C-alpha positions as CSV (number, residue, x, y, z in Angstrom):
1,M,30.4,-7.2,-5.1
2,L,28.3,-8.2,-7.9
3,A,30.2,-9.4,-11.1
4,W,29.1,-7.4,-14.0
5,F,27.0,-8.5,-16.8
6,L,29.2,-10.5,-19.7
7,S,27.3,-11.9,-23.2
8,V,24.9,-10.5,-25.5
9,T,23.3,-12.6,-28.1
10,L,22.4,-11.0,-31.0
11,A,19.4,-12.5,-33.1
12,A,19.8,-12.6,-37.0
13,G,18.0,-9.5,-38.3
14,A,18.2,-7.2,-35.1
15,A,19.9,-4.3,-37.0
16,A,16.6,-4.1,-39.0
17,S,14.4,-1.3,-37.6
18,P,11.0,-2.1,-37.1
19,A,8.7,-0.2,-39.8
20,A,7.8,2.9,-38.6
21,A,9.7,2.9,-36.0
22,A,9.0,7.1,-34.6
23,A,5.2,6.3,-34.5
24,A,5.0,3.3,-32.7
25,P,3.3,3.1,-29.8
26,V,5.3,3.0,-26.7
27,W,4.5,1.3,-23.0
28,D,8.4,2.5,-21.5
29,H,7.8,2.5,-17.6
30,P,6.2,-0.9,-15.8
31,G,3.1,1.2,-14.6
32,Y,2.7,2.6,-18.8
33,D,4.1,6.3,-17.3
34,A,7.0,7.7,-14.6
35,E,3.6,8.2,-12.5
36,N,3.0,4.3,-12.3
37,S,-0.5,5.1,-13.0
38,H,-0.9,1.9,-15.6
39,Y,-3.3,3.9,-17.7
40,N,-2.6,4.2,-21.4
41,P,-4.9,7.5,-22.8
42,A,-3.6,6.2,-26.5
43,E,-5.4,3.6,-26.6
44,D,-8.4,3.1,-29.4
45,V,-8.1,-0.1,-31.2
46,I,-8.9,-2.9,-28.2
47,N,-12.3,-1.7,-26.3
48,A,-15.6,-2.7,-25.2
49,G,-16.9,-3.5,-29.4
50,S,-13.1,-5.1,-30.0
51,I,-12.4,-7.2,-27.1
52,R,-14.0,-10.5,-28.1
53,R,-12.6,-10.7,-31.0
54,A,-9.6,-10.9,-29.5
55,G,-6.9,-14.0,-30.6
56,K,-3.8,-15.2,-30.4
57,K,-1.2,-13.3,-32.5
58,W,1.8,-15.2,-31.2
59,Q,3.5,-16.4,-28.5
60,V,7.1,-17.7,-27.5
61,K,8.4,-19.2,-24.6
62,L,11.0,-17.4,-22.4
63,R,14.2,-19.1,-21.1
64,S,14.4,-21.0,-17.7
65,S,17.2,-21.8,-15.1
66,D,16.8,-24.2,-12.2
67,T,19.7,-22.1,-10.6
68,S,18.3,-18.7,-11.6
69,C,17.0,-16.0,-9.0
70,S,15.6,-14.5,-12.0
71,G,12.4,-14.5,-12.8
72,Y,9.7,-13.1,-15.4
73,S,8.3,-9.6,-15.1
74,A,5.8,-7.7,-17.2
75,P,7.2,-6.4,-20.7
76,L,7.9,-2.5,-22.3
77,L,7.3,-1.4,-25.4
78,S,9.0,1.0,-27.2
79,G,10.4,0.8,-30.8
80,G,7.9,-2.0,-32.4
81,R,10.1,-3.4,-29.6
82,V,8.5,-5.8,-26.6
83,V,11.5,-6.1,-24.4
84,T,10.8,-8.4,-20.9
85,T,12.8,-10.5,-18.7
86,D,13.5,-14.0,-18.2
87,Q,15.1,-16.4,-15.9
88,L,18.8,-15.5,-18.2
89,G,18.7,-11.9,-18.6
90,V,16.6,-9.8,-20.6
91,S,15.3,-10.3,-24.1
92,A,13.1,-8.2,-27.2
93,Y,11.1,-9.2,-30.0
94,T,9.3,-7.7,-33.0
95,A,6.1,-6.2,-31.5
96,D,4.2,-7.5,-34.2
97,T,5.5,-11.1,-35.2
98,G,7.2,-11.9,-31.8
99,R,10.9,-12.7,-34.1
100,L,13.4,-12.9,-31.6
101,L,15.9,-9.1,-32.0
102,W,18.1,-9.7,-29.4
103,R,19.2,-11.4,-25.7
104,Y,21.5,-9.8,-23.1
105,D,22.9,-12.5,-20.4
106,W,23.4,-12.5,-16.9
107,D,26.8,-13.7,-16.2
108,D,25.6,-15.8,-12.9
109,P,21.6,-16.0,-13.4
110,G,22.2,-17.2,-10.0
111,D,23.6,-13.7,-8.6
112,N,21.3,-11.6,-10.3
113,G,17.8,-10.9,-9.6
114,T,15.0,-9.7,-11.7
115,P,15.5,-6.6,-12.5
116,R,13.1,-3.3,-12.9
117,L,12.8,-2.1,-16.3
118,G,12.2,1.6,-18.0
119,I,13.2,2.8,-21.7
120,V,14.4,6.2,-22.1
121,D,16.1,8.1,-25.1
122,G,16.2,4.5,-26.9
123,L,18.0,3.0,-23.9
124,V,16.8,-0.2,-21.9
125,I,17.3,0.5,-17.9
126,L,18.1,-2.4,-15.8
127,T,17.7,-2.1,-12.2
128,N,18.7,-5.1,-9.7
129,N,20.5,-6.4,-7.0
130,G,23.0,-9.6,-6.3
131,C,21.1,-12.5,-5.0
132,N,23.9,-14.1,-2.5
133,S,24.4,-11.8,0.3
134,Q,21.9,-10.7,3.0
135,S,23.7,-8.5,4.8
136,D,26.1,-7.0,2.3
137,P,23.6,-6.8,-1.1
138,D,24.7,-4.6,-3.6
139,G,22.9,-3.2,-6.5
140,Q,23.7,-1.9,-10.4
141,I,22.5,-0.1,-12.9
142,V,23.0,-1.0,-16.3
143,A,22.0,0.5,-20.0
144,L,21.6,-1.3,-22.7
145,D,20.5,0.2,-26.5
146,L,17.1,-0.6,-27.4
147,R,18.0,-1.5,-30.9
148,S,20.9,-3.3,-30.4
149,G,20.8,-4.9,-26.8
150,L,24.1,-3.7,-27.1
151,P,25.4,-2.2,-23.4
152,R,25.7,1.5,-23.5
153,W,27.4,1.8,-19.6
154,R,26.8,0.2,-16.3
155,Q,26.7,1.8,-12.5
156,G,27.2,0.1,-9.5
157,T,25.7,0.8,-6.4
158,D,27.0,0.2,-2.6
159,I,22.8,0.0,-1.7
160,P,20.4,-2.9,-2.8
161,V,18.8,-1.0,-5.5
162,V,15.2,-2.0,-3.5
163,D,12.8,0.9,-5.9
164,S,13.9,2.6,-9.1
165,S,12.4,5.4,-11.1
166,V,12.9,6.6,-14.3
167,D,11.8,10.4,-15.3
168,K,12.8,13.7,-17.5
169,G,16.5,12.0,-18.3
170,V,17.2,10.8,-14.6
171,I,17.3,7.4,-12.4
172,V,16.6,7.6,-9.2
173,V,17.0,4.2,-6.8
174,S,17.1,3.8,-3.3
175,G,17.6,0.8,-0.7
176,G,19.0,-0.1,2.4
177,S,20.5,-3.2,4.2
178,P,22.2,-4.2,7.2
179,S,25.4,-3.3,6.3
180,D,24.1,-0.1,4.3
181,E,22.7,2.9,5.3
182,D,19.6,3.9,3.7
183,K,19.7,6.0,0.6
184,V,18.4,7.5,-2.4
185,V,20.4,8.2,-5.4
186,A,19.9,10.4,-8.5
187,F,22.1,9.4,-11.6
188,S,21.8,10.5,-15.7
189,A,20.4,8.6,-18.0
190,R,22.3,9.4,-20.6
191,D,26.2,8.5,-18.9
192,G,25.2,7.2,-15.5
193,R,26.6,10.1,-14.0
194,T,25.7,10.8,-10.4
195,L,23.4,13.6,-10.2
196,W,22.6,13.7,-6.4
197,T,22.5,11.8,-3.3
198,R,20.6,11.8,-0.3
199,A,21.3,9.6,3.1
200,K,19.0,8.3,5.4
201,H,15.8,8.7,2.9
202,L,14.3,6.2,1.0
203,S,11.9,6.7,-2.8
204,S,9.4,4.5,-4.2
205,G,9.1,3.8,-8.2
206,V,7.1,6.5,-8.8
207,S,7.6,10.4,-10.5
208,A,4.8,12.9,-10.8
209,N,6.0,14.6,-13.8
210,G,9.0,15.6,-12.1
211,T,8.4,15.1,-8.1
212,I,9.3,12.4,-6.3
213,L,8.6,11.8,-3.1
214,L,11.4,10.9,0.1
215,R,10.3,9.6,3.3
216,R,13.5,9.9,6.0
217,T,14.4,7.2,8.4
218,D,17.1,6.5,10.9
219,G,19.2,4.7,8.1
220,S,18.2,1.8,9.2
221,E,14.6,1.5,8.1
222,A,12.9,3.0,11.0
223,A,10.4,6.1,10.3
224,Q,11.1,9.6,10.9
225,N,7.8,11.0,10.7
226,E,9.2,12.9,7.2
227,S,8.4,13.6,3.4
228,T,9.8,15.7,1.2
229,G,9.0,16.4,-2.8
230,V,11.8,16.2,-4.6
231,D,12.7,17.4,-7.7
232,I,13.9,14.5,-9.8
233,V,16.7,16.2,-12.0
234,T,18.3,18.7,-9.3
235,G,17.2,16.6,-5.9
236,R,15.7,20.4,-4.7
237,V,13.4,20.2,-1.7
238,R,9.9,21.6,-3.2
239,W,7.9,21.0,0.5
240,T,8.4,18.8,3.5
241,R,5.5,17.4,5.8
242,K,5.2,15.7,9.2
243,A,4.1,12.0,7.5
244,D,5.6,8.9,6.8
245,W,4.4,8.4,3.1
246,T,5.4,5.9,0.6
247,A,3.8,6.6,-3.3
248,E,2.2,4.2,-4.9
249,A,1.3,6.0,-7.8
250,A,0.4,9.1,-9.2
251,D,-2.5,11.0,-11.2
252,P,-1.6,11.0,-15.6
253,D,-0.9,14.5,-14.9
254,G,1.1,14.4,-12.4
255,T,-1.4,16.3,-9.5
256,R,-2.0,13.7,-7.2
257,F,0.6,11.3,-5.3
258,Y,-1.3,8.5,-4.0
259,V,0.3,7.3,-0.9
260,R,0.7,4.3,1.9
261,D,1.0,5.8,4.7
262,E,3.6,3.3,6.6
263,K,2.0,3.7,10.4
264,T,-1.2,3.5,9.7
265,Q,-1.3,1.2,6.0
266,L,-4.1,3.7,4.8
267,L,-4.2,5.5,1.7
268,S,-4.5,9.1,0.7
269,A,-4.6,11.0,-1.6
270,V,-1.6,14.3,-1.7
271,R,-1.6,17.0,-3.9
272,V,2.5,17.2,-5.6
273,A,2.0,21.0,-5.6
274,D,2.2,21.1,-1.7
275,G,2.5,17.8,0.0
276,Q,-1.3,18.8,1.5
277,P,-3.5,15.6,1.7
278,A,-7.1,15.5,-0.4
279,W,-8.3,12.6,1.5
280,T,-7.6,9.3,3.1
281,A,-9.4,6.3,2.7
282,P,-9.4,3.3,5.6
283,L,-7.7,1.1,2.3
284,F,-4.8,-1.0,2.2
285,P,-3.2,0.8,-0.6
286,S,-2.8,-3.1,-2.3
287,M,-1.9,-2.7,-6.3
288,I,-3.6,0.4,-8.2
289,A,-4.2,2.1,-11.3
290,V,-5.3,5.8,-11.8
291,D,-7.0,7.1,-14.4
292,G,-7.4,10.8,-14.0
293,N,-10.9,10.3,-13.1
294,R,-11.1,6.9,-11.0
295,L,-8.6,5.0,-8.6
296,Y,-8.6,1.0,-8.7
297,R,-7.8,-1.2,-6.5
298,V,-7.6,-4.8,-6.0
299,F,-8.4,-6.8,-3.5
300,D,-7.9,-10.5,-2.2
301,K,-10.4,-12.0,-5.7
302,G,-12.2,-8.6,-6.1
303,I,-11.6,-5.0,-7.8
304,E,-13.3,-1.8,-6.5
305,A,-13.6,2.3,-8.4
306,F,-13.0,5.2,-6.4
307,R,-13.4,8.6,-7.4
308,V,-9.9,10.3,-7.8
309,T,-11.3,13.5,-5.9
310,D,-12.8,13.1,-3.2
311,G,-12.3,8.9,-2.5
312,K,-15.8,8.1,-2.3
313,R,-16.4,4.3,-3.9
314,L,-17.9,3.9,-6.7
315,W,-18.1,0.2,-7.9
316,T,-17.3,-3.2,-6.4
317,V,-16.7,-6.3,-8.2
318,R,-15.8,-9.9,-6.6
319,S,-13.7,-12.3,-9.2
320,T,-13.6,-15.9,-9.2
321,T,-10.1,-15.7,-10.5
322,E,-7.0,-14.4,-9.0
323,T,-6.5,-10.9,-8.9
324,A,-3.3,-9.2,-10.9
325,Q,-1.8,-5.4,-10.8
326,P,-4.7,-3.4,-12.6
327,V,-4.6,-2.0,-16.0
328,R,-6.6,0.8,-17.5
329,A,-6.7,1.1,-21.2
330,G,-9.7,1.6,-24.2
331,G,-12.2,1.9,-21.7
332,L,-11.7,-1.3,-20.2
333,L,-10.0,-2.9,-16.9
334,Y,-7.4,-5.9,-17.1
335,S,-7.4,-7.2,-13.2
336,G,-6.0,-11.1,-13.5
337,G,-10.2,-11.9,-14.6
338,Q,-12.7,-11.4,-17.1
339,V,-11.7,-7.9,-18.6
340,R,-14.4,-5.4,-17.2
341,K,-16.0,-1.8,-18.1
342,A,-13.6,1.1,-16.4
343,A,-16.9,3.1,-15.5
344,D,-18.8,0.4,-14.0
345,G,-17.0,-2.5,-13.5
346,T,-19.2,-4.8,-15.7
347,V,-17.9,-7.6,-18.1
348,A,-16.7,-6.4,-21.1
349,G,-14.7,-9.7,-22.4
350,P,-12.5,-12.9,-21.2
351,T,-10.0,-13.5,-18.6
352,Y,-6.4,-12.2,-19.1
353,A,-4.5,-13.4,-16.3
354,G,-1.0,-12.9,-15.1
355,E,1.1,-9.3,-16.0
356,V,-0.2,-7.7,-19.1
357,I,0.3,-4.2,-21.2
358,V,-2.3,-2.8,-23.7
359,A,-0.3,-0.4,-26.5
360,G,-1.2,-0.2,-29.8
361,G,-4.1,-2.7,-30.7
362,R,-1.8,-5.2,-28.8
363,I,-2.7,-7.4,-25.3
364,H,1.3,-8.0,-24.7
365,Q,1.2,-11.0,-21.9
366,V,3.6,-12.4,-19.8
367,L,1.7,-16.2,-17.8
368,D,3.9,-18.8,-16.3
369,G,6.8,-18.2,-18.2
370,T,5.4,-17.5,-21.9
371,L,5.0,-14.3,-23.7
372,S,1.6,-13.9,-25.9
373,S,0.4,-11.1,-28.1
374,Y,-3.3,-10.6,-28.5
375,A,-5.0,-8.5,-31.3
376,P,-8.6,-8.7,-32.9
């Protein structure tokens, strides 16, 4: 059984609330929203006219450990706080200055994998696994207070948490192992209560305005050619289709899932309302972002854009640097290399490598164990 988190280190001044926190910008899911769109429609400061004026405002070296199996991930932003993982736990910093606010430490960094983060109703949700068992790994969910970093509740799972999503006040986790039958479990984000369970199914980290996509298995990952749209709050089935789909993202308004067919490895757009495919493209989804008009996909050392209504390719560009998860904000596209205009792929700004989020006139970047913040 996983050992639980034991310690919280509070930095001086952690109780102080950033000014105008209620009006602060947010990036509270790994993909900006529950749809995993990686699209921030609210960004209006960093754009094609200002991106070349952006300079580094602060940076901090994230904690490291030679014995840790936890790592670094893209940060989240909420309430004026930047929250990110490191190799010893999770840390929060002020968005404007980088001042350390609080740290939450793993009891055993060698037996805690990198958590997937989410922020909901003032809680930082961590979902992760142990690292020391290959045959019977367990998972866990921990809710921390966003202001202080103090634990509010924790919940163990008998399955490893392979994927998780947070939406409508609900946390859904999914996974299986050689000793654990595939299962999807939903918990209340407020207090960790179990809301519903679906055995012999798997899900992904995408919720399309409260609808999640489950794929049925034999209990040991083998596909059973059935996918189901389910209400995230109640677990009620909305529709079922003969297909083996894993949702990679959804439109920001929750109208279409963008799915990978586990058998063919092709990309399809599927209507959230009834599960009907809108189009299929002969493309491996890789890492994608969606802004409601275009879908962006990185491949090897390049990136391309497609029209979301019919899957028609709109533009393709090559990159001389390694690509990363695409992020769309302020009319710009960030994908590991030079910043490009989302409309046509032309170069608009310098290179931002690693994991980035763009919100509130700031680019927050995690690269090589360092968290940096840029602004015009």
